[in-house]
C-alpha positions as CSV (number, residue, x, y, z in Angstrom):
1,M,190.9,-62.7,-32.0
2,T,187.6,-63.4,-33.5
3,H,186.8,-65.6,-36.4
4,A,186.1,-62.7,-38.6
5,A,189.4,-61.1,-37.7
6,H,191.3,-64.1,-38.5
7,E,189.5,-64.4,-41.9
8,R,190.4,-60.6,-42.6
9,A,194.0,-61.4,-41.7
10,R,194.1,-64.5,-44.0
11,R,192.6,-62.7,-47.0
12,P,195.2,-61.2,-49.5
13,A,195.0,-57.4,-49.7
14,S,192.6,-56.1,-52.4
15,T,194.0,-54.1,-55.2
16,S,192.3,-51.2,-53.7
17,Q,194.7,-51.2,-50.7
18,W,198.0,-51.0,-52.8
19,P,197.5,-47.4,-53.5
20,L,197.1,-46.7,-49.7
21,L,200.5,-48.4,-49.0
22,L,202.0,-46.1,-51.9
23,L,200.5,-43.2,-50.0
24,F,202.1,-44.1,-46.8
25,L,205.5,-44.8,-48.5
26,G,205.1,-41.4,-50.3
27,L,204.5,-39.6,-47.0
28,C,207.5,-41.2,-45.2
29,Y,209.8,-40.6,-48.2
30,A,208.6,-37.0,-48.5
31,V,209.7,-36.6,-44.9
32,A,213.1,-38.0,-45.8
33,A,213.3,-35.8,-48.8
34,A,212.3,-32.5,-46.9
35,G,214.9,-33.5,-44.2
36,G,217.5,-33.9,-46.9
37,A,216.7,-30.7,-48.5
38,A,216.7,-28.9,-45.2
39,A,220.2,-30.2,-44.4
40,A,221.9,-30.6,-47.8
41,D,225.4,-30.5,-46.0
42,A,224.5,-32.8,-43.1
43,G,227.5,-35.1,-44.0
44,S,230.1,-32.5,-43.7
45,T,228.4,-30.8,-40.7
46,Y,228.3,-34.2,-39.1
47,T,232.0,-34.9,-39.7
48,S,233.0,-31.5,-38.6
49,L,231.5,-32.2,-35.1
50,D,233.4,-33.4,-32.2
51,R,231.8,-37.0,-31.8
52,P,231.8,-39.6,-29.3
53,A,233.8,-42.9,-30.1
54,W,230.6,-44.7,-30.5
55,A,229.2,-42.4,-33.2
56,P,228.4,-44.2,-36.5
57,P,230.0,-43.2,-39.7
58,S,228.1,-40.6,-41.8
59,W,227.5,-43.1,-44.6
60,L,225.3,-45.5,-42.4
61,F,222.5,-43.0,-41.9
62,G,221.1,-43.0,-45.5
63,P,220.8,-46.9,-45.8
64,V,219.3,-47.2,-42.3
65,W,216.7,-44.4,-42.8
66,T,215.8,-45.8,-46.2
67,V,214.7,-49.2,-44.6
68,L,213.3,-47.6,-41.5
69,Y,210.9,-45.4,-43.5
70,A,209.7,-48.3,-45.5
71,M,208.9,-50.1,-42.2
72,I,207.2,-47.0,-40.8
73,A,204.7,-46.8,-44.0
74,V,204.1,-50.6,-43.9
75,S,203.3,-50.5,-40.2
76,A,200.6,-47.7,-40.8
77,W,199.3,-49.6,-43.9
78,L,198.9,-52.8,-41.8
79,V,196.9,-50.9,-39.1
80,V,194.7,-49.5,-41.7
81,R,194.2,-52.8,-43.4
82,A,193.2,-54.3,-40.1
83,R,190.5,-51.7,-39.6
84,A,188.6,-49.1,-41.7
85,A,190.5,-46.0,-41.8
86,A,187.9,-44.1,-39.8
87,S,188.3,-46.4,-36.7
88,V,191.9,-45.9,-36.5
89,K,191.9,-42.2,-35.9
90,P,193.9,-42.1,-32.7
91,E,196.5,-44.6,-34.2
92,L,196.8,-42.6,-37.4
93,A,197.1,-39.3,-35.3
94,A,200.0,-40.7,-33.1
95,W,201.6,-41.9,-36.5
96,A,201.4,-38.5,-37.9
97,A,202.5,-36.9,-34.9
98,Q,205.8,-39.0,-34.7
99,L,206.4,-38.3,-38.3
100,A,206.0,-34.7,-37.9
101,F,208.6,-34.7,-35.0
102,N,210.9,-36.9,-37.2
103,L,210.6,-34.2,-40.0
104,A,211.4,-31.4,-37.6
105,W,214.6,-33.0,-36.2
106,T,216.8,-32.6,-39.3
107,P,216.4,-29.0,-39.9
108,L,216.7,-28.2,-36.2
109,F,219.8,-30.1,-35.9
110,F,221.6,-29.5,-39.1
111,A,220.2,-26.5,-40.7
112,A,219.8,-24.4,-37.6
113,G,222.4,-26.0,-35.3
114,R,220.1,-26.0,-32.4
115,Y,221.3,-29.3,-30.8
116,G,219.4,-28.7,-27.5
117,L,216.2,-27.9,-29.3
118,A,216.7,-31.0,-31.6
119,F,217.3,-33.1,-28.4
120,L,213.9,-31.8,-27.1
121,D,212.3,-32.7,-30.5
122,I,213.8,-36.3,-30.5
123,C,212.6,-36.8,-27.1
124,L,209.0,-36.0,-28.1
125,L,209.4,-38.1,-31.1
126,L,210.2,-41.0,-28.8
127,A,207.1,-40.3,-26.8
128,A,204.9,-40.1,-29.8
129,L,206.5,-43.2,-31.2
130,G,205.9,-45.1,-28.0
131,A,202.2,-44.2,-28.2
132,T,202.0,-45.1,-31.8
133,I,203.4,-48.6,-31.0
134,L,201.1,-49.0,-28.1
135,L,198.1,-48.0,-30.2
136,F,199.2,-50.0,-33.3
137,R,199.6,-53.2,-31.1
138,R,195.9,-53.1,-30.4
139,R,195.2,-53.4,-34.2
140,S,198.2,-55.3,-35.5
141,R,201.1,-56.9,-33.6
142,T,203.1,-57.0,-36.7
143,A,202.6,-53.2,-37.3
144,A,203.8,-52.6,-33.7
145,L,206.9,-54.7,-34.1
146,L,207.7,-53.1,-37.5
147,L,208.2,-49.8,-35.4
148,V,210.6,-51.4,-32.8
149,P,213.8,-51.1,-35.0
150,Y,212.8,-47.4,-35.5
151,A,212.3,-46.8,-31.9
152,L,215.7,-48.5,-31.0
153,W,217.6,-46.4,-33.7
154,T,215.8,-43.2,-32.6
155,L,216.7,-43.9,-28.9
156,Y,220.3,-44.5,-30.0
157,A,220.0,-41.2,-32.2
158,A,218.7,-39.3,-29.1
159,A,221.8,-40.5,-27.1
160,L,224.0,-39.3,-30.0
161,N,222.2,-36.0,-30.3
162,F,222.7,-35.4,-26.5
163,A,226.4,-36.3,-26.8
164,L,226.8,-34.0,-29.6
165,W,225.1,-31.2,-28.0
166,Q,227.2,-31.7,-24.9
167,L,230.5,-32.0,-27.1
168,N,229.8,-29.0,-29.3
169,T,228.4,-26.3,-27.3
């Protein structure tokens, strides 16, 4: 890292950067709200499915996703803080793609009951998330690391999605 980069990293965020963090948080929680609206009865649907023994209780999803969405937003904010927004177009494109796949999953799985298509979507989400982590690592190691719990949870969710698909078709 160059001396200038170290200096940028040590400087506190200017007040003009806080609205950007709020924007990223807003985008992430809008995805959460849209998913919730698309599957208002997700809890009862989930409990009515045949589930593997390792499936988590339905109450766990809300708290986990609340924390993960905050981490997703902060990771993007850190990348943009590290460079001008115009110079992080590939990083933000990958970030937006993984968020779009994330948005599509809940309606596919819960509202449409398309477990196989939801599994394809979550696999594409994992690929986009992997690309995002690799691209983010070039700009901010912390930003990339913030996405690792999301990737691990999504990998677990993919395995659960696959198991539910197999058990309920």
